[in-house]
C-alpha positions in Angstrom: -4.1 -11.8 4.3 -1.1 -9.6 4.4 -1.5 -6.1 5.6 -0.5 -3.5 3.1 1.6 -0.4 3.7 -0.6 2.6 3.7 0.0 5.5 1.4 -2.8 7.7 0.1 -4.1 8.8 -3.2 -7.6 9.5 -4.5 -9.3 7.2 -6.9 -10.2 10.3 -8.9 -6.5 11.3 -9.0 -6.6 14.0 -6.4 -3.6 13.9 -4.2 -5.4 15.3 -1.2 -8.5 13.2 -1.3 -7.9 9.6 -0.9 -9.2 6.6 -1.2 -6.0 4.8 -1.3 -2.6 4.1 -2.6 -0.6 5.5 -5.4 -1.1 3.8 -8.7 2.5 3.1 -9.5 3.8 6.6 -8.6 7.4 6.8 -9.9 10.1 6.5 -7.3 12.2 9.6 -6.6 15.6 9.9 -8.2 18.7 11.2 -6.6 21.3 13.4 -8.4 20.4 12.2 -11.8 20.5 8.5 -11.0 17.5 6.5 -12.3 14.8 5.7 -9.8 15.8 2.0 -9.8 19.3 2.9 -8.7 20.8 1.7 -12.0 22.7 3.6 -14.6 26.3 4.2 -15.6 28.7 5.4 -12.9 30.0 9.0 -13.3 33.8 9.3 -14.0 34.6 12.5 -12.1 35.7 12.0 -8.5 35.2 14.1 -5.4 36.3 13.1 -1.9 36.8 9.5 -3.1 33.2 9.2 -4.5 32.2 9.6 -8.1 30.4 12.9 -8.6 26.6 12.4 -8.8 26.8 8.9 -7.3 24.5 8.4 -4.4 25.5 6.6 -1.2 24.8 2.9 -1.2 22.1 3.6 1.3 20.3 5.8 -1.2 20.5 3.2 -3.9 18.9 0.6 -1.5 16.1 3.1 -0.8 15.5 3.8 -4.4 15.4 0.1 -5.3 13.0 -0.5 -2.4 10.7 2.2 -3.8 11.0 1.0 -7.3 10.1 -2.6 -6.4 7.3 -1.6 -4.2 5.7 0.7 -6.7 6.0 -1.9 -9.5 4.4 -4.6 -7.4 1.6 -2.2 -6.4 1.0 -1.2 -10.0 0.7 -4.9 -11.0 -1.7 -5.7 -8.2 -3.8 -2.6 -8.8 -4.2 -3.5 -12.5 -5.1 -7.1 -11.8 -7.6 -6.4 -9.1 -9.3 -3.8 -11.2 -9.4 -6.0 -14.2 -10.6 -9.1 -12.4 -13.0 -7.7 -9.9 -13.8 -4.1 -11.0 -12.7 -2.6 -7.7 -9.9 -0.2 -6.9 -6.9 -1.2 -4.8 -8.1 1.6 -2.4 -11.4 0.0 -1.8 -9.8 -3.4 -1.5 -7.5 -2.1 1.2 -10.4 -0.7 3.2 -12.2 -4.0 2.9 -9.1 -5.7 4.3 -9.1 -3.4 7.3 -12.8 -4.1 7.9 -12.3 -7.9 7.6 -9.9 -7.7 10.5 -12.4 -5.8 12.6 -15.6 -7.9 13.0 -17.2 -5.3 15.2 -16.6 -2.6 12.6 -14.5 0.5 12.6 -15.4 4.2 13.2 -14.5 6.5 10.3 -11.7 7.9 12.4 -10.3 4.5 13.1 -10.4 3.6 9.4 -8.7 6.8 8.4 -6.0 6.3 11.0 -5.3 2.7 9.9 -5.1 3.7 6.2 -3.4 7.0 6.9 -5.8 9.1 5.0 -8.3 11.8 5.9 -11.8 11.2 7.1 -13.0 12.8 3.9 -11.1 10.3 1.9 -12.6 7.4 3.9 -16.1 8.9 3.4 -15.7 8.8 -0.4 -14.5 5.2 -0.3 -17.3 4.1 2.0 -19.9 5.8 -0.2 -18.8 3.6 -3.1 -18.7 0.4 -0.9 -22.2 1.0 0.5 -23.5 1.5 -3.0 -21.9 -1.8 -4.1 -23.3 -3.7 -1.0 -19.9 -4.4 0.6 -20.5 -2.5 3.8 -23.1 -0.9 6.0 -22.8 2.4 7.8 -24.6 3.4 11.0 -24.4 5.9 13.8 -23.9 4.9 17.4 -27.0 5.4 19.5 -24.9 6.8 22.4 -23.0 9.3 20.1 -24.8 10.4 16.9 -21.6 12.0 15.7 -19.8 8.6 15.4 -20.3 6.5 12.4 -19.4 2.8 12.4 -18.8 0.9 9.2 -19.0 -2.9 8.9 -18.7 -5.6 6.2 -22.0 -7.1 5.1 -22.1 -10.9 5.0 -22.1 -10.7 1.2 -19.3 -8.1 1.3 -17.1 -10.4 3.4 -17.7 -13.3 1.1 -16.8 -11.3 -1.9 -13.8 -9.8 -0.3 -12.4 -13.2 0.8 -12.7 -14.4 -2.8 -10.7 -11.3 -4.0 -8.2 -11.7 -1.1 -7.5 -15.3 -2.2 -6.6 -14.1 -5.7 -4.6 -11.2 -4.3 -2.6 -13.7 -2.2 -1.9 -15.9 -5.3 -0.7 -12.9 -7.2 1.7 -11.8 -4.5 3.0 -15.3 -4.1 3.5 -15.5 -7.9 5.4 -12.2 -8.0 7.7 -12.8 -5.1 8.0 -16.5 -5.8 9.9 -15.9 -8.9 13.0 -15.2 -6.8 15.3 -18.0 -5.9 14.8 -19.3 -2.4 18.1 -17.9 -1.2 17.4 -14.5 -2.6 13.9 -14.5 -0.9 15.5 -15.5 2.4 18.2 -12.8 2.2 15.7 -10.2 1.2 13.4 -11.1 4.1 16.2 -11.0 6.6 17.5 -7.7 5.2 14.0 -6.1 5.4 13.5 -7.4 8.9 16.8 -6.0 10.0 15.9 -2.7 8.5 12.5 -2.6 10.2 14.2 -3.4 13.6 16.7 -0.6 13.0 13.9 1.9 12.2 11.9 0.8 15.2 15.0 1.3 17.4 15.3 4.9 16.0 11.6 5.5 16.8 11.0 6.2 13.2 
């Protein structure tokens, strides 16, 4: 199962609470350019660059955001329709599936980059639905550990298989050369950012 990038948003729509990711939040735009980096080029020129035209680097960033948000929107819609679960809860289940000994609430919030309060809200729903258990550590009653139940793991793996098929279908529509070039480009970008300490 592929790990997902973590960005938080509440299942109830609250930006500060947080069960999970944005449901297709629109990408930012720059100086009047559409979020996908398209649109007609301005005619006025300043310092050799059309006025209002972003640098190529900004166009790349906008297109990355647009593509990521679109894919996330499609996956969110499909997983809700097919399994009646939010992408937020699915993402938490994915984190727990990789941690057979369970995660503390703090660990889970750190992995998903959301607050402890947001994780608590997600866990409450997952406990009700039989996906996870929640218990306090005997040596530290302040620490709560969450784990997948056997049923929860089986149900998650079924969802994860469909999720993987959807991702393969979405990305697989690209020509092999385009996929390879995109993969190499994104890898190079990640190495560059890592070198910057970003």
